[in-house]
C-alpha positions as CSV (number, residue, x, y, z in Angstrom):
1,X,-17.6,16.3,55.3
2,X,-15.5,18.4,57.5
3,X,-14.1,16.0,59.6
4,X,-13.7,13.5,56.5
5,X,-11.9,16.1,54.6
6,X,-9.5,17.4,57.5
7,X,-6.8,14.7,57.0
8,X,-6.4,16.0,53.2
9,X,-6.6,19.5,54.3
10,X,-3.4,18.8,57.1
11,X,-1.7,17.3,54.4
12,X,-1.9,19.4,51.6
13,X,-1.3,22.5,54.3
14,X,2.0,20.7,55.1
15,X,3.1,20.8,51.4
16,X,2.1,24.4,51.0
17,X,3.9,25.4,54.0
18,X,7.2,23.9,52.8
19,X,7.0,26.3,49.7
20,X,9.7,28.9,49.0
21,X,8.6,31.7,48.8
22,X,5.4,31.3,51.1
23,X,1.8,31.9,49.7
24,X,0.6,34.8,50.5
25,X,-2.9,35.1,48.3
26,X,-5.1,31.8,48.3
27,X,-8.1,31.3,46.7
28,X,-10.3,28.4,47.7
29,X,-13.2,27.4,45.0
30,X,-15.8,26.0,46.3
31,X,-14.9,26.2,49.8
32,X,-17.8,24.6,51.3
33,X,-16.6,24.1,55.1
34,X,-13.6,26.1,54.3
35,X,-11.3,23.6,55.6
36,X,-8.8,23.4,53.0
37,X,-8.1,27.1,53.0
38,X,-8.5,27.3,56.6
39,X,-5.7,25.0,57.4
40,X,-3.2,26.7,55.0
41,X,-4.0,30.0,56.4
42,X,-3.0,28.2,60.1
43,X,0.1,26.5,58.1
44,X,1.5,29.5,56.6
45,X,1.7,32.7,58.9
46,X,0.6,35.9,57.2
47,X,-1.3,33.6,54.2
48,X,-4.6,35.9,53.2
49,X,-7.7,33.3,52.0
50,X,-10.2,34.2,50.0
51,X,-13.4,31.6,49.9
52,X,-15.3,31.5,47.0
53,X,-18.9,30.0,47.4
54,X,-22.4,30.5,47.2
55,X,-23.6,32.9,50.5
56,X,-25.2,30.5,52.9
57,X,-22.3,28.1,52.2
58,X,-20.4,30.6,53.2
59,X,-21.6,31.3,56.6
60,X,-20.1,27.7,57.7
61,X,-16.7,28.7,56.1
62,X,-16.5,32.0,57.7
63,X,-17.8,30.3,61.2
64,X,-15.0,27.8,60.8
65,X,-12.3,30.6,60.3
66,X,-13.4,32.4,62.9
67,X,-13.1,29.7,65.1
68,X,-9.7,28.7,64.0
69,X,-8.5,32.5,64.9
70,X,-8.2,33.5,61.0
71,X,-10.8,36.1,61.0
72,X,-8.4,39.0,60.4
73,X,-7.3,36.9,57.2
74,X,-9.9,35.2,55.9
75,X,-12.6,37.2,53.1
76,X,-16.1,35.8,51.4
77,X,-16.6,36.2,47.9
78,X,-19.9,35.0,47.5
79,X,-21.4,33.6,44.4
80,X,-20.8,31.6,41.4
81,X,-17.5,30.0,40.7
82,X,-18.5,30.6,36.8
83,X,-19.5,34.1,36.9
84,X,-17.4,35.7,39.6
85,X,-14.1,37.4,38.9
86,X,-11.3,35.3,40.7
87,X,-8.8,38.1,40.7
88,X,-5.4,38.3,39.9
89,X,-1.7,37.6,41.4
90,X,-2.7,34.7,42.9
91,X,-0.4,32.4,44.7
92,X,-2.5,29.5,45.0
93,X,-6.0,28.4,43.7
94,X,-7.7,25.4,45.3
95,X,-10.2,23.6,43.3
96,X,-10.7,20.7,46.2
97,X,-13.6,17.8,45.7
98,X,-14.6,20.4,42.5
99,X,-13.7,19.4,39.3
100,X,-15.5,15.8,39.3
101,X,-18.8,17.6,38.8
102,X,-18.3,18.7,35.2
103,X,-17.2,17.3,31.8
104,X,-13.6,17.8,30.9
105,X,-14.3,20.9,28.8
106,X,-15.6,22.5,31.3
107,X,-12.8,21.0,33.9
108,X,-10.5,22.7,31.4
109,X,-12.1,25.8,31.4
110,X,-12.0,26.2,35.2
111,X,-8.3,25.0,35.3
112,X,-7.6,27.9,32.5
113,X,-9.3,30.7,34.6
114,X,-7.5,29.5,37.3
115,X,-4.2,29.8,35.4
116,X,-5.6,33.4,34.5
117,X,-5.7,34.4,38.2
118,X,-2.0,33.1,39.1
119,X,1.0,35.2,39.6
120,X,3.8,34.1,37.3
121,X,5.0,31.4,39.5
122,X,1.6,30.6,41.5
123,X,-0.2,27.4,41.5
124,X,-3.0,25.3,41.5
125,X,-3.9,21.9,43.7
126,X,-7.3,20.2,42.9
127,X,-8.0,17.4,45.2
128,X,-10.2,14.3,43.8
129,X,-10.7,10.7,43.7
130,X,-8.4,9.4,40.6
131,X,-9.1,5.8,39.2
132,X,-6.4,3.6,37.6
133,X,-6.3,4.1,34.0
134,X,-8.6,0.5,34.0
135,X,-11.1,2.8,35.6
136,X,-11.9,-0.6,37.8
137,X,-9.1,0.2,40.3
138,X,-8.9,1.2,43.3
139,X,-12.4,0.5,44.7
140,X,-13.3,3.6,45.8
141,X,-12.3,6.0,43.0
142,X,-13.8,3.5,40.8
143,X,-17.2,3.3,42.9
144,X,-17.0,7.3,42.9
145,X,-17.1,7.6,39.2
146,X,-20.6,5.5,39.3
147,X,-21.9,8.0,42.0
148,X,-20.8,10.9,39.5
149,X,-22.7,9.1,36.6
150,X,-25.7,9.1,39.1
151,X,-25.8,12.6,40.7
152,X,-24.7,15.2,38.2
153,X,-25.2,16.0,34.6
154,X,-21.4,15.2,33.4
155,X,-19.0,14.2,35.9
156,X,-16.9,11.7,36.6
157,X,-13.7,10.7,38.3
158,X,-11.2,11.1,36.1
159,X,-7.6,8.9,35.5
160,X,-4.4,10.9,36.0
161,X,-3.8,10.6,32.4
162,X,-7.3,12.7,31.9
163,X,-6.5,15.6,34.6
164,X,-2.9,16.0,33.0
165,X,-4.4,16.9,29.7
166,X,-7.0,18.9,31.1
167,X,-3.8,20.7,32.7
168,X,-2.3,21.0,29.4
169,X,-5.4,22.2,27.6
170,X,-5.6,25.1,30.5
171,X,-2.0,26.0,29.6
172,X,-0.8,24.9,33.0
173,X,2.9,24.2,33.0
174,X,4.7,21.5,35.0
175,X,1.6,19.0,36.5
176,X,2.1,16.4,39.3
177,X,-0.3,14.2,40.3
178,X,0.1,12.2,43.7
179,X,-1.7,10.4,46.7
180,X,-2.1,12.8,49.2
181,X,-0.5,11.9,53.1
182,X,-2.3,10.9,55.9
183,X,-5.2,10.5,53.2
184,X,-7.0,7.3,51.3
185,X,-4.2,6.1,48.7
186,X,-7.0,6.6,45.8
187,X,-7.3,11.0,46.9
188,X,-4.7,12.7,44.8
189,X,-3.9,16.1,44.5
190,X,-2.6,17.3,41.2
191,X,-0.5,20.5,41.4
192,X,-0.4,22.6,38.2
193,X,2.1,25.9,37.6
194,X,1.4,28.8,35.3
């Protein structure tokens, strides 16, 4: 998945690099290969990245961070996103390719946990396939919903309206949902602020 995600990671990192003040503390939840946190670490000098995932998965992320020259600013938080404390005073929580595994209530709870970990002006970015309100277009996210139906207990590809409702239920402030640059138009990043 890392090569497929590299353009999306670069697009998110380019946006985050333009934020003022710059991000300093980033939590990459369900980090997997680590590409999203690593891209931000490379784009924002001094940003400290913490990758949260299962211990065996974090071995891959850690190796990728070392290869990218970020070992001194890359921390590991091994365990379950549901059980671990995410910390506090974070500038950014990344929830990339994660929320689609769960039902609406669980997604709202995860977003609320993210909100509780942020500093007052902190932000959350989620990257997901987002179908139109008709749920049958564009083809890729509509098909992705079927994949979630077949491969998860309660996952789905949620619409923009559904993500906005989850953010509101979680107590996030302003929400913006937009296609990522340099990515398939159906991949959207959602930015919520505390």
